N, C-alpha and C positions, 0 to 999 in steps of 0.2 A: 504494500500500500504506500503511495507517495507520502512524503513528509509534508508538514504544514507549509513549507516553502512552496509547495504546489498550489497553495491557496492564494496566490498572489492576486488573482482577480478580486478576491474578497478585500484585500488591502486597497486595491484600486477603487472599489466601490465605497469603502469607508473613507477614502481620501476625500470624497465629496462632502464629508461631514466635518465640522469643527470638533473632532473627536476629543481633543484634550480638555474641553470644557463643556458644561451642561447647563440646562435651564431648569427651573423649579416647577413650571406649570405643566399640566397634562390635559389633553383634549381627546375626545372621542374621535373615531375615524369616519365621521360622516362623509358621504360621497358627494354631497351637494348636488344631487340630481344627475349623477353620472349616467351616461347613455349605455348601460349594460342591461341586457334583456332580462337577467335574473341575478339578484344579489345573493344567491345561495352560496354558502361556504363550500369550498373545495377541499378535498383531503390533501395532506402534505405531499409534496412531490417525491418521487422515488429518490433515494439517496439524500434525504433532507438533512441539512447540516445545522440550520438554525434560522431564527427570525430576528429582525432588527426593528426597533421602535425608537423614534426620535421625536418626542411629543410636541415640542414647540420650537421649531427651527428658528423663527425670527427672534424670539426672546433669548434663545440660547446664543445665537450669533452676537447679539448685542452685548451679552455678558462676557462672551469670549473676547471680543474686541477690547472691552474695558480691562480685562485681566491681562491681556498681552501687552498693555502699556504703549509706549511710543511706537513700537514696531507695528502696531495695528494700523497706523496712519497710512500704510502702503496697501492695506487690504480693503476690499469693498465694504461699504457701510451696511448694506442690507444683505440678508441671507439670499434673497432672490438674485441680487447682483453676483454674489459669490457663486451660487449654483450655475447661473448662466455662463459665468467666466470659466468655471471648471469643466462644464459639459461642452463648451464650445458654441453656445448659442449667442445671437445678437443681444447686446445688453438691453435693448429696447423691450425684450421679452421678460425681463426680470420682474416686472409688475404683475405678470400673469401667474407667477408661482405664489401659491397661497402659503404664507409663512406661519399662519395660525393653526394649520392642520398638520398632524404628524407626518413625518417622512418615514416610510416603511420599506422593508426589504427582506429578502430571503436568499438562502444559499443551498446548493445541492451538489452532489457528485455521484455519478453512477459508475460503479466499477473503477477501472483504472483511468477513466477519461478525465478531462479537465474539470475544474470546479466551475459551477454555474452560479452566477450572481445576478440578481435584478433588484433595483431599488426604485421606489415610486415616489415622485414629487407631486403633491396635489396641486393642480392648476385650477383657476377659477372657473373655467369652462372648457372642457376638452375639445368640443367642436370648433369653438372660436380659436383655440390655440392652433389646431390643425390648419385652419384657414389662414391664420397670420403667417405661418411658415411655408405654406405651399402656394398661396395665391398672391398676385400682384407682381409688379415689374421686378422687384428685388428679391422675390422668393427664392430661397436656397434649397428647398427640399421637395421631393416627390413623395406622395402618399400612396401606400399599397395596403389594402386590408387583407389580413390572413383569414380565410374563411373558417378555419377550424377554431381559432381562438378569439377572433374579432379584434385582434390587436392591429392597429394601424401603424405600419412600419414607415418611418421617415428616413429617406435616404438622400444624401447630398446629390444635387443635380450635376455638380462639377467635382471630379475626383472623389467619388464616394469611398474609394479605398483608403483615403487619408483621414477619414473620420476618426475621432478619438473613441467614440462609443457607438453602439447600436442604440437608436432611439425609437420609441414607439409610444402610442397613446391608447389607453383603454379606459373608457369612462372618463372621469375627470383626473386621471393620473398620467403624468409623463413618466414613462418607464425608461430606465437606463441600464444597459448591460454591456458586456464585452462583445457579444455576438447576437445576431437576430434570433438564432435558435434558443438562446437563453431567455429572450423576451417571450417567446411563444410557450416555453415549458414552465416558466416561473411567473410570468406576468399575471395570468388569470388568478393564480393562488394569492399573489400579493394583493391584488385589487379586491377580489371577492371574499377572501378569508381574513386577511390582515387589515384591510381597509375598514370594515365595520367593527372590528374588534377594539374594545377599549384599550387604550395604550397604558402601559404600566406607569406608576407614579414617578419612577426615577427619571432623571434627566435624559439618559440614554441607556437602553437595555438591549442585550442580545440574549435571547432564549435558546438554549442548547438542548436538543432532544437526546434521548438515550442512544440513538444510532450515531450521533456525532461524538458523544463521549466515549463510547466503546469502539469507535472507528478511528478517524484521523487524529483526534486528540490523544487517545491511548497510544497510537503508533508513535506520535511525537515524543511522548514521555518515555517510551521504551528506547527510542533513539538517544535521548538525553541520558538515560540510565547507562547505556553502553559507553557513553563518553564521559562518565562522571568518576573515573578511576584515577584522576590526577592527584597531585600533592594535597590539594584541599580536602580530598575525600578521606585522608588519614586524620584530619583534625575535626572537620564538621561532617556529620553523617549525611552527606548529600545523597549517597546511594539509598540509604534507608528512607529518606524523605520521598525520593522518586519511587521507591518500592511501594510506599503508602499510597501515592497518587495512582500507581498502576492498579493496585487492588481496588481502589475506590472507583476509578473510571470504568473498570470492567464490570462493576456491579452497581451502577448508578442509574437512577430513573430520570434525572433532570438536572440541568445546570443553568445558571443565570449569571451573566456578566453585566454589571451596572457601573455607570459613571454619574457622579453628582458633584456640582460645584456648590460650596457652602454659601450661606446667605451673604457673607461679607465679600465673596469672590476671592478670598485669600488662598484657598486650598481646594484642589481637585481630589475627590475620593473615588477610587476604583475598587470594586469588590467582585470576586468570583465565588459563588456558592454552589456546591455540588450536593445533591440530595441522594443518599443511598436507597436501594430497594429495602423494604422492611425485612428483617430477619435474616439477611444474607451476610456475606463476608464484609461487604462495605459498611453495613450498619454496625457490625461488631468492631470494625476498625475505628469508626468514629467514636463509639462509646468508650473504647479502651484508650483512646488518645490522651496522653498526659498533658494537661493544661494547668495553668495557675496564674497568679498575679505577677506583676512586673517589678516588684520591689528589688530583686537582684540587679536589674538593669539600672534602676534609679540610684543604686548604691555604687556605681562605677565612679572613678575620680571625675571631678568637675571639668578637667581639661579634655575629657573624651570628646572626640569629633565624630566617631563612628562606634556604635555599640551594637552588640549582637547577643541575643539570649535564645537558647533552645532547651527544651525539656525532653528527657527520655526516662521511661520507667526502667526498673531493674531488669525486667524481662527483655525490653527493647535493647538495653545496653549489652546484655548477654548475647543477644542475637546479632547485633551490629558489630561487635568487637572483631569477630572472625572476618567479617566483610572488610573492615578497615585494615586488618592485618593483610588480607589478600591484596587490597589496593596498594599498600606499602610494598609488599613483595614484588608486585608487577612494576612498581615505580623503580625498584632497584635493578630490574633487568633479569636476564636469563641466567645470571651467575648465582642466584640465590639457591642454596641447597635445601633439601627437605628439613634438615635439622635447624637451619636458620629460620625457615618459615615457621617451624614449631616454636622457636624461641620468640619470634615476633608475636605470634598469636597468643602465646602464654602471657607475655608481658602486657599486651593490650587488654586481654581479658581480665588480668589481675587489676589493672588500673580502672577498668570499667566497673568492676565489682566493688572497688573501694570508694569510688566517688558517689555523690548524691544524684538527685534527679534533675538538676539543672546545671548549666554552665553559662557564664557570661564572658564575653571578650570585648575589650575596649581598645580603640586605636586613638592615639594622640599624635599630633604633628608638630607640637611646639618643642622648645628646649633643644636637646642635642640631636634631634631628628625624629623620624617616625618611631613610635614605641607601641608595642602591643602588650596588654595585660589580660590575664585570665584568672577567674575565680570560680571555684566549685565547692559545694559543701562536702564534708568528710564525716562519715559516721564513726570510723575507727582510725585514729591518727597513725598508730603503729602499722596497721594494715596498709594504709596509703603510702607511708614511707617505704615499706618493703616493696610495694608494687612499683613505685617510682625508681627504686634502685634497680629493679629488673629492667625497666625501660632504659635507664642510663647504661646498663651493661650491654645494651644492644650496640653500643659504639664499637665493641670488639668484633662484631660480625664482619667477616672478610668482604662480603659483597657491599656492605655499607662503606667500608674504608675505600674500596675500589671506586664506588660511585662518587664519593667526595673527592678522591684523588683525581678523578677525571675532570672535576670542576676546579681543580687547583686549590682546594681548601682542606683543612683538617679540623677535627673536633676534639677539644680537650675538656676535661672534667675536673672541677675543684669541689670536693665534698665539704670543704670548710671555708667557703667564701665569706668575707666580712662585709656587711652592709651596716654602716653606722646608724645608731638610734633605732635599730630593729631587732627585737629579741628573737631567739630561735636559731636553728641551724639552717643556713642558706646554702644551697648547691648552685654552682655556676657551670653551665655548658657554654663553651666558646667556639664559634666558627670563625676561622681565620685562615690567612694564607700560610702555607707551610706543609711539611710532610712528616712531622715528628710523631712520636708515640701518642696516640689519642688519649691516653690516660695520664699524661705527664703535665701537671699544671705548673711546673717550675721552669718551663721554657717558653719564650715568647714566640710570636708567629714566624720569626726568622730562624728559630732554633737556638737563639742565644739565651744564656742564663738570665732569668728574671731577677728582680730584687728580692729581698728576704721575705716579703709578704706574698710573693708569687704574682705581683702585679706586672702587667705588660707595659712596656714603654709607651708614653703618651702619644708619640708619633704614630704608633701602630694601632691605636684604638679605633681610628676611623676606618680601618680595614677589617675590623672584627665586629661580630654580632654576638652579644651575650644573651643567654637565657638564665634568669635567676628564678629559683622557686623555693617556697617555704611552706611547710605544713605547720600551721599554728592553731591549736585548739580544734575548732570544728570546720576549718576551711583550708583549702589549698590555694595559695596565691602564687602567681608567676608573672614575670615581666620580661620582655625581650626587646632589644634595641642596641644601639651603639654604646650607650651607657645608661642602663635602665634602673639604676639604684633608686633615684628619686621616684620613678614611676612605681616601683615595688613598694616603697614607703607610702606613697599616696594611696595605693590600692588597699593596703592593710588598714589605713586610717579612714578610708572613704565611707564605710558603713555608718560611722558615727559623724561623718561630715568633715570638710565640705565634699559634696558629691554632685552627680548629675541631677539629682532631685532639686538642687538649688538653682538650676538653670531653667527659668520659667518656661521659655518656649519649648525646650526639649522635654521637660517634664510634662507639659500639657499635651504635646503630641503623643508621648508614650501612654499617658493616662487614657487617651481617647480609644485605645485598643481594647480596654476592658480586661476582665480577669479570666478569659477563656482562650489564652494564646499559648501555642506550643512553640512558636518561632517568631522572633521579632528582630528586625534590623532597623536602627535609627541612625541617620547621618545628617550632619550639618553641612549640606551640600555646598552652600556658598563659601563657607570657610575652607572646606576641603579644596574647592576649585582655586581659591585665592592662594592658599599656602603651597599647593603643588605647582602653581605657575609663577611663584615668586612675587605675588602681589600683596598689598596690605589687606588683611582680613576685614570684611565688612562689619559694621556695627550691628547689623540685623542678623538674627539667627533664623534660618529657614530649614527646619528639620524635614527630611524625607523619611517616611516610615513604610516598611514592608513587613507584613505579618501574616501568620497563618494559625489557624486553630479550629475549634469546633463550637457549635452551639447545640443546645438540647431541645429548644422549642422554636423552630422545628429542628430536628436532628439533621445536621449538615456539616460538612467540612467547608471552611471558608479560607480565602486568601484575600488580602487587601493591600492597596498602596495609597498613601496619602502624599500628594505632590503639591507643595506650595507653588502658587502661580508665579512668584518671582523666580523660582527655579525653572519653571516652564519658559519664562521670558529669556532667561540666560541660555537655555537649550535652543530656543527658537533663534536667538541672535547668533549663536555659534553655528547652527545649521545654515542660516542665511549667509554668514561670512564664508563658510566652507564652500557653499554652493556657488557663491560669486567669485571665489578665488580662482585664478588661472591654473590650469592643469600643470602639474610638475613634471 
């Protein structure tokens, strides 16, 4: 089955919409006296992929332009003008597009053939619209009625092969598709079934039937799963998350993708909800999914610019640890022996059993450079220390030494690293340039003797990355970076403050997710963009949030993204800049 990249006609159709932003009003799909002999609903087309509802195009576009800021001055003021421009119609026809009636659409695919998409723009009078484009001295189109569907096909009189889209009229709807055949196969369903149907309350909705979830979407997730065995898979359980999605999509009854712009126009909220079939594997998966509050995320250090939280039950950790071990073994290459694979699996399984049900990761970009911190609860400190020693001992594995050697780096371990003003035993792992014994902390990256404390010469610090970790009481704390001592201290102190909870914009964005999240990522996108490009960080904080979890009423698995419109403006400006830049 083709991947979703084969659904490019869907992207083409959705490009006609101001997809990044939505409106708050909703209208019924009244046909306004459409000239259709019978407005009886038709069954969904073969290979049905989904239905699209855009309730108030005019109001939506007005809000979208306002949210886009100065960049919107180059865009049409009305939705009718936008539609006419994108479709390739004379701008004089923009007033014929009814901006107060929902824009609707549907998609289908039969077998290995191309995706079929048709969208319908409500026009004020279908017959009058046909006359305006086919009659008169400057008329550009010819009209041909398909006897089976009654769709009036509009074809360019001059160079019809250069037309952007296939255009047709049925009743009071202007239908747009990639090919005339798509107009005939989907157009009647769009007009007769979706047209009279009350539009959902959300600003923009895509309803996904069971056939779409268990078909192309499932195939795409399986493809992503096959590609999820890189380095990240050994840290974040990406494979497990995709396995969850695979199980659910294969046993789901319905899905709904929605977009809403909040009342202030400050943030776009996107949400995908998938409803499992009652009593099946999908329903059990949703009910068993471990969710909880976001307190651990709020207790990251206040300098955090990107935070990540995920939850795993003990059973899930036991199941996922071998998968992570397998991903790490494949990452090390074909030289990994059976004994080494066993050592990796044993160490990762021991660590998974020793830690608690959640982990948080924070990324900071200030100070000495990028720094990552990790915190997870620990039920038995001695058990966790033993498990971490097993992980550290993996540096002796020949295949790991070879892999690091191929990168020109070595890994050294210091079991008694000193971090001032921090109680407890700190272990340091250092990645640096060199080829010395990976367990010799007394030599620097060049193989020279270090000072009495085992410190590396200052000139070489920029060439090294340190990982410091500490098991203290009921938590494991770790920090990684060029010089992560301050970050480790901040992480240990953060639960009592200062922490991310004191950053009002970040805390508010996180709190909006609620208490049923299994995965949350929050990022101060504007600050990250500025710091990574060498610019002064902005005064405003604009958190982007990506999250997933479950709800019980109704029972469903959900994923959402909250995107500040100022970030949307930045992305739009960057896209415009790149598009206008000369080819290199």
